[in-house]
C-alpha positions as CSV (number, residue, x, y, z in Angstrom):
1,M,6.6,9.7,-13.5
2,I,6.7,8.7,-9.8
3,T,3.5,7.7,-8.2
4,Y,3.0,8.6,-4.6
5,K,0.6,6.6,-2.5
6,F,0.0,9.6,-0.2
7,P,0.4,13.3,-1.0
8,E,2.2,13.7,2.3
9,E,5.2,11.7,0.9
10,K,5.8,14.3,-1.7
11,E,5.5,17.1,0.9
12,Y,7.8,15.3,3.3
13,G,10.4,14.7,0.6
14,E,10.2,18.3,-0.6
15,F,10.6,19.5,3.0
16,Y,13.9,17.6,3.3
17,A,15.1,18.5,-0.2
18,K,14.7,22.2,0.8
19,K,16.3,21.6,4.1
20,L,19.3,19.9,2.5
21,D,19.4,22.5,-0.2
22,D,19.1,19.9,-2.9
23,E,17.5,21.5,-6.0
24,L,17.8,18.4,-8.2
25,S,16.0,16.2,-5.7
26,L,13.4,18.9,-5.2
27,Q,12.8,19.0,-9.0
28,F,12.4,15.3,-9.1
29,L,10.0,15.2,-6.2
30,Q,7.9,17.9,-7.9
31,N,7.9,16.6,-11.5
32,G,8.6,12.9,-10.9
33,I,11.0,12.6,-13.8
34,I,14.5,11.0,-13.8
35,L,16.4,11.6,-17.0
36,D,19.5,9.5,-16.7
37,K,21.6,7.2,-14.5
38,S,23.4,10.1,-12.8
39,Q,20.0,11.6,-11.7
40,A,18.9,8.2,-10.4
41,E,22.1,7.9,-8.4
42,H,21.6,11.4,-7.0
43,I,18.0,10.5,-5.9
44,C,19.2,7.4,-4.2
45,H,21.9,9.3,-2.3
46,F,19.3,12.0,-1.4
47,F,17.0,9.5,0.1
48,W,19.5,8.3,2.6
49,A,20.7,11.8,3.3
50,M,17.1,12.6,4.1
51,V,16.8,9.7,6.4
52,D,20.0,10.8,8.2
53,A,18.6,14.4,8.5
54,S,15.3,13.1,9.8
55,I,17.1,11.0,12.5
56,E,19.1,14.1,13.5
57,D,16.0,16.2,13.7
58,E,14.3,13.6,15.8
59,N,17.3,13.4,18.2
60,N,17.2,17.2,18.4
61,G,13.5,17.2,19.3
62,V,12.5,18.9,16.0
63,K,8.7,18.7,15.7
64,L,7.6,17.9,12.1
65,Q,4.2,18.8,10.7
66,W,3.4,15.2,10.0
67,N,1.8,13.4,13.0
68,E,2.9,9.9,11.9
69,G,6.5,10.8,12.3
70,A,9.6,10.6,10.2
71,E,10.1,6.9,10.2
72,F,6.6,6.3,8.8
73,W,7.1,8.8,5.9
74,N,10.7,7.6,5.2
75,E,9.3,4.2,4.7
76,K,6.4,5.4,2.4
77,L,8.8,7.5,0.4
78,M,11.3,4.7,0.2
79,N,8.7,2.4,-1.3
80,S,7.6,5.0,-3.9
81,I,11.2,5.9,-4.9
82,S,12.5,2.4,-5.1
83,A,9.5,1.2,-7.1
84,H,9.9,4.1,-9.5
85,L,13.6,3.4,-10.0
86,E,13.0,-0.3,-10.5
87,A,10.3,0.6,-13.2
88,L,13.0,2.7,-14.9
89,D,15.5,-0.1,-14.7
90,Y,17.6,1.7,-12.1
91,E,17.3,-1.0,-9.5
92,E,21.1,-1.5,-9.5
93,E,21.7,2.1,-8.6
94,W,19.2,1.8,-5.7
95,E,20.8,-1.4,-4.4
96,N,24.3,0.1,-4.7
97,E,23.3,3.0,-2.4
98,V,21.4,0.6,0.0
99,D,24.6,-1.4,0.3
100,K,26.5,1.7,1.4
101,Q,24.1,2.1,4.4
């Protein structure tokens, strides 16, 4: 199960999973379980879609409920997700998505 360093990471990720209408990612953020390679790839893709959405929100002046800002929470959630994927031996899936960026 994924370990979050801060509870706000989970809240932040859930906010964007809902905004992006991504039920699979929302389930992962809530229960912390990845069942297979396909889900791991989906979570990797979601993370970068979330980053893009947060940048768009920032450019449009959207005020988030987290005072530290999107960049801060993106970084924290990136560390948690990538560490979790690595622990499950899905590091290659993470790296493949990073290379697309």
